[in-house]
PATI-405438 format. One record per residue (C-alpha): residue number from 1; chain; x, y, z. Coordinates in Angstrom, 2 decimals. Each point is the difference from the previous one (the first is absolute). Layout:
<recs>
+-----+--------+---------+---------+---------+
| num | chaine |    east |   north |      up |
+-----+--------+---------+---------+---------+
| NUM |      A |       X |       Y |       Z |
...
+-----+--------+---------+---------+---------+
</recs>
This chain:
<recs>
+-----+--------+---------+---------+---------+
| num | chaine |    east |   north |      up |
+-----+--------+---------+---------+---------+
|   1 |      A |  -41.23 |  -16.17 |   33.37 |
|   2 |      A |    3.84 |   -1.06 |    1.24 |
|   3 |      A |    1.71 |   -1.13 |   -2.65 |
|   4 |      A |    2.74 |   -2.68 |    1.10 |
|   5 |      A |    2.48 |    1.67 |   -2.20 |
|   6 |      A |    0.51 |    3.66 |   -0.03 |
|   7 |      A |    0.30 |    2.38 |   -3.49 |
|   8 |      A |    3.48 |    0.75 |    1.77 |
|   9 |      A |    1.22 |   -3.63 |    0.55 |
|  10 |      A |   -1.18 |   -0.16 |   -3.75 |
|  11 |      A |    1.74 |    2.47 |   -1.15 |
|  12 |      A |    3.27 |   -0.77 |    1.78 |
|  13 |      A |    0.04 |   -3.75 |   -1.35 |
|  14 |      A |   -0.14 |    1.47 |   -3.87 |
|  15 |      A |    2.25 |    2.10 |    0.78 |
|  16 |      A |    2.60 |   -2.76 |    1.35 |
|  17 |      A |   -1.14 |   -2.41 |   -2.67 |
|  18 |      A |    1.11 |    2.31 |   -2.59 |
|  19 |      A |    2.84 |    0.86 |    1.28 |
|  20 |      A |    1.12 |   -4.00 |    0.42 |
|  21 |      A |   -1.26 |   -0.90 |   -3.01 |
|  22 |      A |    2.02 |    2.43 |   -2.12 |
|  23 |      A |    2.80 |   -1.16 |    2.47 |
|  24 |      A |   -0.25 |   -3.41 |   -0.88 |
|  25 |      A |    0.26 |    0.81 |   -3.54 |
|  26 |      A |    3.47 |    1.10 |   -0.02 |
|  27 |      A |    1.18 |   -3.10 |    2.43 |
|  28 |      A |    2.54 |   -2.12 |   -1.86 |
|  29 |      A |   -1.09 |   -2.99 |    1.94 |
|  30 |      A |   -3.50 |   -0.57 |   -2.58 |
|  31 |      A |    1.06 |    0.14 |   -3.01 |
|  32 |      A |   -1.87 |    1.97 |   -2.50 |
|  33 |      A |   -1.62 |   -2.67 |   -2.01 |
|  34 |      A |   -0.13 |   -3.56 |    1.73 |
|  35 |      A |   -1.77 |    1.35 |    2.61 |
|  36 |      A |   -3.77 |    0.54 |   -0.13 |
|  37 |      A |   -1.29 |    3.78 |    0.46 |
|  38 |      A |   -2.53 |   -1.61 |    2.09 |
|  39 |      A |    1.84 |   -1.67 |    2.17 |
|  40 |      A |    1.96 |    3.28 |    0.72 |
|  41 |      A |   -3.15 |    2.04 |    0.51 |
|  42 |      A |   -1.15 |   -2.75 |    2.49 |
|  43 |      A |    3.64 |    0.22 |    1.49 |
|  44 |      A |   -0.55 |    3.89 |    0.77 |
|  45 |      A |   -3.21 |   -0.47 |    1.25 |
|  46 |      A |    0.61 |   -1.96 |    3.02 |
|  47 |      A |    3.17 |    1.91 |    0.41 |
|  48 |      A |   -2.12 |    3.24 |    0.17 |
|  49 |      A |   -2.76 |   -1.61 |    2.45 |
|  50 |      A |    2.73 |   -1.42 |    2.55 |
|  51 |      A |    1.51 |    3.68 |   -0.08 |
|  52 |      A |   -2.64 |    1.69 |    0.04 |
|  53 |      A |   -1.82 |   -1.81 |    3.33 |
|  54 |      A |    2.65 |    1.20 |    2.73 |
|  55 |      A |    0.13 |    3.99 |   -1.85 |
|  56 |      A |   -3.68 |    0.76 |   -0.42 |
|  57 |      A |   -0.04 |    1.54 |    3.42 |
|  58 |      A |    3.54 |    1.79 |   -0.08 |
|  59 |      A |   -0.99 |    1.24 |   -3.74 |
|  60 |      A |   -3.27 |    1.96 |   -0.81 |
|  61 |      A |   -0.81 |    1.67 |   -3.41 |
|  62 |      A |   -2.35 |    2.21 |   -0.40 |
|  63 |      A |   -2.22 |   -0.83 |   -2.81 |
|  64 |      A |   -1.10 |    2.67 |   -2.34 |
|  65 |      A |   -1.34 |   -1.26 |   -2.97 |
|  66 |      A |    1.17 |    2.08 |   -2.43 |
|  67 |      A |    3.03 |    0.02 |   -2.19 |
|  68 |      A |    2.41 |    0.14 |    2.91 |
|  69 |      A |   -0.30 |   -3.86 |    0.05 |
|  70 |      A |    1.76 |    0.05 |   -3.74 |
|  71 |      A |    2.42 |    1.54 |    1.75 |
|  72 |      A |    0.39 |   -1.80 |    2.74 |
|  73 |      A |    0.08 |   -3.10 |   -2.06 |
|  74 |      A |    2.67 |    1.54 |   -2.57 |
|  75 |      A |    2.22 |    0.51 |    3.52 |
|  76 |      A |   -0.20 |   -3.82 |    1.04 |
|  77 |      A |    0.91 |   -0.62 |   -3.94 |
|  78 |      A |    3.20 |    2.69 |   -0.08 |
|  79 |      A |    1.27 |   -1.67 |    3.45 |
|  80 |      A |   -0.69 |   -3.78 |   -1.09 |
|  81 |      A |    1.96 |    1.11 |   -3.72 |
|  82 |      A |    3.35 |    1.29 |    2.19 |
|  83 |      A |    0.14 |   -2.72 |    2.81 |
|  84 |      A |   -0.29 |   -2.59 |   -3.17 |
|  85 |      A |    2.28 |    1.77 |   -1.72 |
|  86 |      A |    2.87 |    0.02 |    2.47 |
|  87 |      A |   -0.70 |   -3.68 |    0.45 |
|  88 |      A |   -0.29 |   -0.93 |   -3.41 |
|  89 |      A |    3.89 |    1.98 |   -0.76 |
|  90 |      A |    1.07 |   -3.74 |    1.96 |
|  91 |      A |   -1.44 |   -2.00 |   -2.88 |
|  92 |      A |    1.48 |    2.88 |   -2.77 |
|  93 |      A |    3.71 |   -0.28 |    1.73 |
|  94 |      A |   -0.44 |   -4.07 |   -0.07 |
|  95 |      A |   -0.54 |   -0.03 |   -3.68 |
|  96 |      A |    2.04 |    2.62 |   -0.90 |
|  97 |      A |    2.92 |   -1.82 |    1.90 |
|  98 |      A |   -0.89 |   -3.31 |   -2.23 |
|  99 |      A |   -0.47 |    1.63 |   -3.34 |
| 100 |      A |    3.32 |    1.73 |    0.91 |
| 101 |      A |    1.94 |   -3.47 |    0.85 |
| 102 |      A |   -1.91 |   -1.05 |   -3.07 |
| 103 |      A |    1.17 |    2.50 |   -2.24 |
| 104 |      A |    4.07 |    0.05 |    1.27 |
| 105 |      A |   -0.37 |   -3.92 |   -0.36 |
| 106 |      A |   -0.94 |    0.14 |   -3.48 |
| 107 |      A |   -3.50 |   -1.74 |    0.51 |
| 108 |      A |   -2.22 |    2.59 |   -1.62 |
| 109 |      A |   -1.40 |   -1.88 |   -2.54 |
| 110 |      A |   -1.47 |   -2.73 |    2.91 |
| 111 |      A |   -3.47 |    2.20 |    1.11 |
| 112 |      A |   -2.89 |   -1.91 |    0.93 |
| 113 |      A |   -3.24 |    1.56 |    1.11 |
| 114 |      A |    0.23 |    0.61 |    3.77 |
| 115 |      A |   -3.46 |    0.29 |    1.90 |
| 116 |      A |    1.06 |    2.26 |    2.44 |
| 117 |      A |    0.30 |    3.11 |   -2.29 |
| 118 |      A |   -1.87 |   -1.69 |   -2.84 |
| 119 |      A |    2.20 |    1.25 |   -2.38 |
| 120 |      A |    3.48 |   -2.43 |   -1.90 |
| 121 |      A |    2.54 |   -0.04 |    2.76 |
| 122 |      A |    3.41 |   -1.98 |   -0.32 |
| 123 |      A |    0.37 |   -3.10 |    2.04 |
| 124 |      A |    2.49 |    1.30 |    2.19 |
| 125 |      A |   -2.37 |    3.36 |    0.91 |
| 126 |      A |   -2.94 |   -2.50 |    0.64 |
| 127 |      A |    2.83 |   -2.67 |    2.16 |
| 128 |      A |    1.09 |    2.81 |    1.95 |
| 129 |      A |   -3.45 |    1.88 |    0.85 |
| 130 |      A |   -1.84 |   -3.37 |    1.22 |
| 131 |      A |    3.23 |   -0.59 |    2.38 |
| 132 |      A |   -0.12 |    3.40 |    1.06 |
| 133 |      A |   -3.95 |   -0.18 |    0.72 |
| 134 |      A |    0.54 |   -3.54 |    1.92 |
| 135 |      A |    2.73 |    1.46 |    2.39 |
| 136 |      A |   -2.50 |    3.03 |    0.56 |
| 137 |      A |   -2.75 |   -2.53 |    1.05 |
| 138 |      A |    2.44 |   -2.38 |    2.42 |
| 139 |      A |    0.50 |    3.65 |    1.91 |
| 140 |      A |   -3.17 |    0.26 |    0.19 |
| 141 |      A |   -0.12 |    2.85 |   -1.90 |
| 142 |      A |   -3.68 |   -0.02 |   -0.86 |
| 143 |      A |   -0.68 |    0.65 |    3.44 |
| 144 |      A |    2.18 |    2.78 |    0.05 |
| 145 |      A |   -1.98 |    1.73 |   -3.00 |
| 146 |      A |   -2.97 |   -0.59 |    1.30 |
| 147 |      A |    0.91 |    1.60 |    3.40 |
| 148 |      A |    0.97 |    2.72 |   -1.77 |
| 149 |      A |   -3.59 |    0.23 |   -1.71 |
| 150 |      A |   -1.57 |   -0.27 |    3.03 |
| 151 |      A |    2.26 |    3.04 |    1.38 |
| 152 |      A |   -0.86 |    1.99 |   -3.05 |
| 153 |      A |   -3.46 |    0.17 |    1.35 |
| 154 |      A |    0.57 |    1.31 |    3.41 |
| 155 |      A |    2.68 |    2.25 |   -1.37 |
| 156 |      A |   -1.62 |    1.21 |   -2.52 |
| 157 |      A |   -3.83 |   -0.58 |    0.04 |
| 158 |      A |   -2.40 |    0.55 |   -2.58 |
| 159 |      A |   -0.45 |    3.70 |   -1.15 |
| 160 |      A |    3.46 |    1.52 |    1.34 |
| 161 |      A |    2.55 |   -1.06 |   -2.80 |
| 162 |      A |    1.15 |    2.35 |   -2.04 |
| 163 |      A |    2.44 |    0.26 |   -2.83 |
| 164 |      A |    2.65 |    2.42 |    0.40 |
| 165 |      A |    3.61 |    0.79 |   -1.28 |
| 166 |      A |    1.99 |   -1.72 |    2.70 |
| 167 |      A |   -1.99 |   -3.02 |   -0.48 |
| 168 |      A |    1.24 |   -0.21 |   -3.71 |
| 169 |      A |    3.50 |    0.92 |    1.24 |
| 170 |      A |   -0.12 |   -2.78 |    2.49 |
| 171 |      A |   -1.04 |   -2.76 |   -2.58 |
| 172 |      A |    2.64 |    1.42 |   -2.43 |
| 173 |      A |    2.76 |   -0.34 |    2.75 |
| 174 |      A |   -0.93 |   -3.99 |    0.58 |
| 175 |      A |   -0.39 |   -0.68 |   -3.49 |
| 176 |      A |    3.61 |    1.54 |   -0.31 |
| 177 |      A |    1.36 |   -1.71 |    3.14 |
| 178 |      A |   -1.70 |   -3.68 |   -1.68 |
| 179 |      A |    1.67 |    0.19 |   -3.25 |
| 180 |      A |    3.31 |    0.75 |    2.23 |
| 181 |      A |   -0.74 |   -3.27 |    1.36 |
| 182 |      A |   -0.34 |   -1.71 |   -3.40 |
| 183 |      A |    3.52 |    1.58 |   -1.19 |
| 184 |      A |    1.39 |   -1.51 |    3.32 |
| 185 |      A |   -1.66 |   -3.51 |   -0.77 |
| 186 |      A |    1.39 |   -0.04 |   -3.59 |
| 187 |      A |    3.49 |    1.08 |    0.36 |
| 188 |      A |    2.06 |   -2.59 |    0.72 |
| 189 |      A |   -1.54 |   -0.94 |   -3.72 |
| 190 |      A |    0.38 |    3.15 |   -1.11 |
| 191 |      A |    3.48 |    0.05 |    1.05 |
| 192 |      A |    0.50 |   -3.67 |   -1.54 |
| 193 |      A |   -1.05 |    0.65 |   -3.56 |
| 194 |      A |    1.71 |    3.33 |   -0.19 |
| 195 |      A |    3.20 |   -1.62 |    0.88 |
| 196 |      A |   -0.85 |   -2.99 |   -2.61 |
| 197 |      A |   -0.68 |    2.10 |   -2.63 |
| 198 |      A |    2.81 |    2.16 |    0.13 |
| 199 |      A |    2.36 |   -3.16 |    0.36 |
| 200 |      A |   -1.40 |   -1.15 |   -3.39 |
| 201 |      A |    0.23 |    3.40 |   -1.56 |
| 202 |      A |    4.08 |   -0.24 |    1.04 |
| 203 |      A |    0.27 |   -3.62 |   -1.31 |
| 204 |      A |   -1.82 |    1.04 |   -2.94 |
| 205 |      A |    2.59 |    2.74 |   -0.30 |
| 206 |      A |    2.93 |   -2.43 |    0.91 |
| 207 |      A |   -0.75 |   -2.48 |   -2.48 |
| 208 |      A |   -2.06 |    0.72 |   -2.80 |
| 209 |      A |   -0.72 |   -3.29 |   -1.51 |
| 210 |      A |   -1.89 |   -1.05 |    3.01 |
| 211 |      A |   -4.13 |   -0.01 |   -0.43 |
| 212 |      A |   -1.18 |    1.99 |    2.82 |
| 213 |      A |   -3.67 |   -0.44 |    0.21 |
| 214 |      A |    0.23 |   -3.41 |   -0.57 |
| 215 |      A |    1.79 |   -0.35 |    3.78 |
| 216 |      A |   -1.72 |    2.77 |    0.88 |
| 217 |      A |   -3.38 |   -1.63 |    0.59 |
| 218 |      A |    0.92 |   -2.74 |    2.13 |
| 219 |      A |    2.76 |    1.68 |    1.66 |
| 220 |      A |   -2.66 |    2.55 |    1.70 |
| 221 |      A |   -2.14 |   -3.08 |    0.72 |
| 222 |      A |    2.28 |   -2.16 |    1.84 |
| 223 |      A |    1.54 |    3.13 |    1.85 |
| 224 |      A |   -3.79 |    1.20 |    0.67 |
| 225 |      A |   -1.36 |   -4.00 |    1.44 |
| 226 |      A |    3.43 |    0.47 |    2.23 |
| 227 |      A |   -0.81 |    3.09 |    1.18 |
| 228 |      A |   -3.81 |   -1.17 |    0.61 |
| 229 |      A |    1.11 |   -2.64 |    2.14 |
| 230 |      A |    1.74 |    2.24 |    2.55 |
| 231 |      A |   -2.62 |    2.42 |   -0.45 |
| 232 |      A |   -3.36 |   -1.59 |    0.31 |
| 233 |      A |    0.66 |   -0.69 |    3.93 |
| 234 |      A |    0.13 |    3.75 |    0.90 |
| 235 |      A |   -2.78 |    0.78 |   -1.99 |
| 236 |      A |   -2.39 |   -0.83 |    2.79 |
| 237 |      A |    1.75 |    3.06 |    1.96 |
| 238 |      A |   -0.12 |    2.17 |   -2.91 |
| 239 |      A |   -3.96 |   -0.73 |   -0.57 |
| 240 |      A |   -0.52 |    0.86 |    4.04 |
| 241 |      A |    1.65 |    3.06 |   -0.19 |
| 242 |      A |   -1.88 |    1.02 |   -3.15 |
| 243 |      A |   -3.46 |   -1.14 |    1.76 |
| 244 |      A |    0.71 |    1.34 |    3.33 |
| 245 |      A |    1.08 |    3.20 |   -1.62 |
| 246 |      A |   -3.49 |    0.21 |   -1.71 |
| 247 |      A |   -1.75 |   -0.45 |    3.44 |
| 248 |      A |    1.97 |    2.77 |    1.38 |
| 249 |      A |   -1.34 |    2.18 |   -2.82 |
| 250 |      A |   -3.30 |   -1.02 |    0.81 |
| 251 |      A |    0.44 |    0.77 |    3.70 |
| 252 |      A |    1.45 |    3.57 |   -1.17 |
| 253 |      A |   -3.37 |    0.55 |   -1.86 |
| 254 |      A |   -2.05 |   -0.45 |    2.75 |
| 255 |      A |    1.74 |    2.18 |    2.55 |
+-----+--------+---------+---------+---------+
</recs>
């Protein structure tokens, strides 16, 4: 009796489904709490089906009903975690940048519940995160990520992924470089507030009768608002550099 779906195609579909499901779990486009779990599963299912159909002739998997299937599933989960972690660094950088600005401006007390990371975050962190994600969507960034996901299945077929020292070194180097981008984004604000604090310290020594603590908060807030007016038009370029560096990391991972 002929079956319309072979056992090799079924295992290939399940492997791709596992990889995509784990990858979607880390994407910053889907808030962890506000988007239904069934919606994510349905999206992963249809993406897996679309990707599997043209690849079932190219990729053949030897089906053996033993513990090797469990190791095959663990490999797919591992590569989904690695790719998802690289993409998740975009979310963490945007949140860290907004939190750093909030701390420098003295707005740490104004925290709200952010659905993106399911934790209290400063208002500026949430604002810069959603502005950055809007920029990524305007550049068709989700298409780049889907293309990288499809490339990963051809470059690293199910059953061929292995953890190694070179892989961890590659991820660590990428992580360090991305946080260098974070420091570069925040450099104007760090320099400004360093100068403001130094000037207030000098002023406090020169005029001891003056209450420096009453002057510090409005001065820091006013200087930050002026600098933000200059910085926001350039925020697009900064997020673009970070995002396309993550795409380069994904392509480097697949080579």
